[in-house]
C-alpha positions in Angstrom: 36.4 152.1 111.8 38.0 152.1 108.4 39.6 149.1 109.4 36.7 147.5 110.5 35.2 148.1 107.5 38.3 146.7 105.9 38.1 143.3 107.5 34.4 143.0 106.6 34.9 143.7 103.4 37.7 140.9 103.5 35.6 138.3 105.0 32.9 138.9 102.9 35.2 138.4 99.3 36.2 135.1 101.2 32.7 134.0 101.8 31.7 134.9 98.5 34.5 132.6 97.1 34.1 129.7 99.4 33.9 127.0 97.4 37.0 127.7 94.9 39.1 128.1 97.9 37.6 124.5 99.2 38.0 123.3 95.6 41.8 124.2 95.5 42.4 122.7 99.1 41.0 119.6 98.1 43.0 119.5 94.6 46.0 120.0 96.9 45.7 117.7 99.3 44.8 115.3 96.9 47.8 115.9 94.2 49.7 115.5 97.2 48.2 112.5 98.2 48.7 111.3 94.7 52.6 112.2 93.8 54.1 111.5 97.1 52.3 107.9 96.7 54.2 105.1 95.4 53.8 105.6 91.8 55.9 108.9 92.1 58.4 108.6 95.0 59.4 105.1 95.2 59.8 104.2 99.1 63.3 102.4 100.4 63.4 99.9 102.8 66.3 100.0 105.4 68.0 97.1 107.0 70.7 97.3 109.7 73.0 95.9 112.0 75.0 96.6 114.7 78.3 95.4 115.3 81.5 95.1 118.2 85.3 95.0 116.9 86.8 91.7 118.3 90.0 90.3 117.8 91.9 93.4 116.6 95.5 94.6 117.2 96.4 98.0 118.4 98.5 99.6 116.1 98.4 103.0 116.9 96.6 105.1 120.0 92.9 104.7 117.9 90.2 102.2 119.8 89.2 99.2 118.3 85.8 100.7 117.5 87.8 104.1 115.6 89.9 101.3 113.6 86.7 99.1 112.5 85.0 102.7 111.5 87.8 103.7 108.9 87.5 99.9 107.3 83.5 100.5 107.2 84.2 103.9 105.8 87.0 102.9 103.2 86.7 103.4 99.8 88.2 99.7 98.9 85.2 98.2 100.8 82.6 100.7 98.8 84.5 99.4 95.6 84.2 95.9 97.1 80.3 96.8 97.3 80.2 98.1 93.9 81.7 95.4 92.1 79.6 92.7 94.0 75.8 94.2 93.7 76.5 95.7 90.1 75.7 99.1 91.5 76.3 101.0 88.4 73.4 99.2 86.9 71.4 98.9 89.9 72.0 102.8 90.1 71.1 103.3 86.8 74.9 105.0 86.1 76.6 104.6 82.8 79.9 103.3 82.9 81.1 105.0 80.0 80.1 108.6 81.9 83.7 110.0 83.0 83.2 110.7 86.3 81.0 107.4 86.2 82.6 106.3 89.7 82.2 109.3 91.9 78.6 109.0 91.1 78.2 105.7 91.8 80.0 106.5 95.0 77.9 109.6 95.5 74.8 107.5 95.4 75.9 104.8 97.8 77.2 106.9 100.5 73.4 108.5 100.1 72.2 105.0 100.5 74.7 103.0 103.7 75.2 104.9 106.9 78.1 104.2 109.5 77.7 105.0 112.9 79.5 104.8 116.3 77.0 104.0 119.0 77.7 105.0 122.0 78.4 101.9 123.6 81.6 101.3 121.8 79.7 99.2 118.6 79.1 100.3 114.8 75.8 100.9 113.3 75.6 100.0 109.5 72.7 101.0 107.5 71.6 100.2 104.0 68.4 101.8 102.0 67.6 100.3 98.8 64.2 99.8 96.9 64.3 96.5 97.7 64.6 94.7 100.8 66.7 91.5 100.2 69.0 93.9 98.3 69.5 95.9 101.6 69.7 93.1 104.2 72.5 91.2 101.5 74.3 94.5 101.4 74.4 94.9 105.3 75.7 90.9 105.1 78.2 92.0 102.3 79.5 95.1 104.3 80.5 92.9 107.3 82.3 90.0 105.1 84.1 92.5 103.3 85.4 94.0 106.7 86.0 90.8 107.8 88.1 89.7 104.5 90.2 93.4 104.4 90.7 93.2 108.1 92.2 89.5 108.2 94.5 90.8 105.0 95.6 93.4 106.6 96.6 91.1 109.8 97.8 88.2 107.7 100.4 91.2 106.0 101.8 92.2 109.3 102.1 88.4 110.8 103.9 87.4 107.8 106.4 90.2 107.8 107.0 89.3 111.8 107.4 85.6 110.9 110.1 86.6 108.1 111.7 88.8 110.3 112.0 85.9 113.0 113.4 83.7 110.1 115.9 86.1 109.2 117.0 86.6 113.1 117.0 82.6 113.2 119.3 82.0 110.6 121.4 84.8 111.1 121.8 83.7 114.8 122.4 80.0 113.6 125.4 81.4 111.6 126.2 82.9 114.3 126.7 80.2 116.4 128.1 77.9 114.0 131.3 80.5 113.6 131.3 80.3 117.0 131.7 76.4 117.4 134.1 76.6 114.9 136.3 79.0 116.7 135.3 77.1 119.9 136.3 73.8 118.9 139.8 75.1 117.5 140.4 76.9 120.7 139.6 73.3 122.5 141.8 71.1 120.2 144.6 73.7 120.1 145.2 74.5 123.3 143.0 71.1 125.2 141.0 73.2 127.4 137.1 72.4 127.2 135.9 73.9 130.2 138.4 76.0 131.7 135.7 76.8 135.2 135.7 73.1 135.4 139.4 72.4 134.8 141.4 75.3 136.0 141.7 73.3 140.0 143.1 70.2 138.3 145.5 71.8 136.0 146.6 74.0 138.5 147.7 71.6 140.7 149.3 69.4 138.4 151.5 72.2 137.2 152.5 72.9 140.8 153.1 69.3 142.0 154.9 68.6 138.3 157.6 69.8 136.7 156.4 67.8 133.4 156.3 70.1 130.4 153.1 69.4 129.1 151.8 70.5 132.5 153.3 73.4 131.7 151.9 74.2 128.5 148.5 73.4 129.6 148.5 75.8 132.2 150.6 78.4 130.3 147.0 77.9 127.3 145.0 78.2 130.9 146.4 81.3 131.4 146.3 82.8 127.9 143.2 81.2 126.0 140.6 80.4 129.1 138.9 83.8 128.7 138.7 83.4 125.3 136.6 79.8 125.3 134.8 81.3 128.3 133.3 84.2 126.5 133.4 82.2 123.4 131.3 79.7 125.3 129.5 82.3 126.9 128.3 83.7 123.4 126.9 80.6 122.3 124.5 79.9 125.5 123.3 83.5 124.9 122.5 82.8 121.4 120.6 79.5 122.1 118.7 81.3 124.6 118.0 84.3 122.0 117.2 81.3 119.4 114.6 79.8 121.4 113.2 82.9 121.8 112.6 83.6 118.2 111.6 80.1 117.7 108.9 80.2 120.3 107.7 83.5 118.7 107.6 82.2 115.6 105.2 79.3 116.6 103.2 82.1 117.7 103.2 84.1 115.2 102.5 81.4 112.4 99.6 79.9 115.1 97.9 83.6 114.7 98.7 83.6 110.8 97.2 80.1 110.6 93.5 81.0 112.2 91.1 82.2 110.2 88.7 84.6 112.6 86.0 87.3 112.5 87.4 90.5 113.3 
C-alpha cells in the first residue's frame, strides 16, 4: 500500500511540472539540432577508389596486394601528399610547432583509410571538408603509388643491368685472354683443330720418316688436349655471353617501360 502511494505521489509531481519537462525536452532537441548542424560541425565528404595491383615483381613471400598496401600506407607516400596539398595549412597546423610533422601525419591518418578487400584489391578512402580536395587526394595517392613503385623497380632493374654488364665485360676479357693463348698454341705447334687434324697427322707420321711429320705428331700428343680445352672454354664463354646479352636486352626493355602498377 505504501508503495502505491509513493508511485501516486511521483505521478502527481510529474504531472504538476509537466510543462517544465516538455520545455526542457524541446530545448534539448532544438539545441541538439543546432549544435549538430553545419554551423557547428562541418561535414566531411568522402572520395574512394578500388585499385588492383598489376605488373608487380615478387621479391618476397608477400602477395602483390600486401606489397601494394605497404606502399600505400608508407610514410614516404604520406609525406608526398602533405607537400603536394600543403596539408600543414589545410589542417591549420603551425609548421614551427615542435611536433608539427607528427601532428599533420596524425590528422592525415584520421582522414585516409587504406584497406584490403576480400577480392585481393585495395580500397582507398579520403575524407575532407571539400569534395574536390578529397577526390584529388585519392587520385594523387594512386599517382604517388605508381611513382614510388616505378622508382623502386627501376633501381632493381638498374642493379641487374649493372651486374650483367660486369659479367659481359668479364667474359669478353677472359675470352680475349683465351684467344691469345689459343693463337700462340696454333702458331707454335701448327695445330688448329686437333680433332680434325689427328687422323691426317698420324697417317703422315706412320708413312713418312720426315722430321716435320714427327715433330707435328709429337705436338699433337703433347698439346692437343690444351688446345682443345682452351677452345672449349672459349665456346662455353661465347654461350654465356649470348645468355647475358639476352638478359641485358630484356632487362633494359623493362627498365625503359613507363607502366602502371
